[in-house]
C-alpha positions in Angstrom: -1.1 -0.5 12.7 2.1 -2.1 11.7 1.8 -6.2 10.9 4.1 -8.8 10.6 5.5 -9.5 7.0 3.9 -12.0 5.5 2.7 -13.1 2.0 0.8 -9.6 0.4 4.5 -8.5 1.1 6.3 -11.0 -0.9 3.7 -10.8 -3.2 4.4 -6.8 -3.5 8.2 -7.0 -3.7 7.5 -9.1 -7.0 6.2 -6.1 -8.3 8.7 -3.5 -9.2 6.4 -1.2 -10.9 2.7 0.0 -12.3 0.0 -2.5 -11.3 1.0 -6.1 -10.3 -2.1 -8.9 -9.7 -1.6 -11.8 -8.2 -4.4 -14.2 -7.2 -4.3 -17.2 -5.3 -6.5 -20.6 -5.6 -9.2 -19.3 -3.6 -10.2 -16.7 -6.0 -8.4 -13.5 -3.7 -6.4 -11.5 -5.7 -3.4 -9.1 -4.5 -3.4 -5.8 -6.3 -0.1 -3.8 -5.9 0.9 -0.6 -6.8 4.5 0.9 -6.8 4.3 4.9 -5.8 7.3 7.2 -5.1 6.2 9.4 -1.7 8.2 13.4 -1.7 6.3 14.8 0.9 4.4 14.5 4.3 0.9 15.7 2.6 1.0 13.3 -0.2 1.1 10.5 3.0 -1.7 12.3 4.4 -3.7 12.3 0.9 -3.0 8.2 1.4 -4.4 8.2 5.0 -7.4 10.2 3.9 -8.4 8.2 1.0 -7.5 5.1 2.8 -9.8 6.2 5.7 -12.8 6.3 3.7 -12.2 2.7 2.1 -14.2 -0.4 3.2 -11.0 -2.8 2.9 -7.6 -2.8 4.3 -4.9 -1.1 1.8 -1.6 -1.8 3.2 2.0 0.6 2.7 4.7 -1.2 2.7 8.7 0.2 2.1 11.8 -1.4 0.6 13.0 -2.3 4.3 10.2 -4.8 4.6 8.0 -2.9 7.1 4.4 -2.9 6.5 1.6 0.5 7.8 -2.4 0.3 7.6 -2.8 2.9 5.6 -5.5 4.4 7.5 -2.8 4.9 10.3 -1.3 8.2 10.1 1.4 6.4 13.4 1.6 3.4 10.8 2.7 5.6 8.0 5.0 7.8 9.8 6.9 4.9 10.9 8.0 3.7 7.3 10.8 4.8 4.9 10.2 6.6 2.2 13.5 7.3 0.4 12.5 4.9 -2.0 9.1 3.9 -3.3 6.3 2.2 -1.4 3.9 -0.1 -2.1 0.4 -0.1 -1.4 -1.5 -3.1 -1.6 -4.9 -4.2 -1.6 -7.2 -6.7 -2.2 -9.7 -4.3 -4.2 -8.4 -3.4 -7.0 -11.0 -0.2 -6.8 -9.8 0.9 -3.4 -6.5 0.6 -4.4 -6.7 3.0 -7.9 -8.7 5.6 -5.4 -6.1 5.8 -3.1 -3.5 6.0 -5.6 -5.1 9.1 -7.6 -5.3 10.7 -4.7 -1.2 10.6 -3.7 -0.6 13.9 -6.5 
């Protein structure tokens, strides 16, 4: 489902392109990848890839909404007219979801 805006979203906004890594003092790193979604098939590909991931993958739109990448209803609520950001603490799983889009 959808969650509140928070630190992860603020970190995601700082990432304009490519992969962005932000590491907190506690050793937790947040990975961000920006991507342009142009079809419903790509949205389904995000969900299908994320469903196989152990860690959470968030999708943040330019308006500040955040959806769980494993939730098709959450993903459908986002604005895809501008690029969205994929956000996770697991770089390998983030790459897996990113690569499933195209």
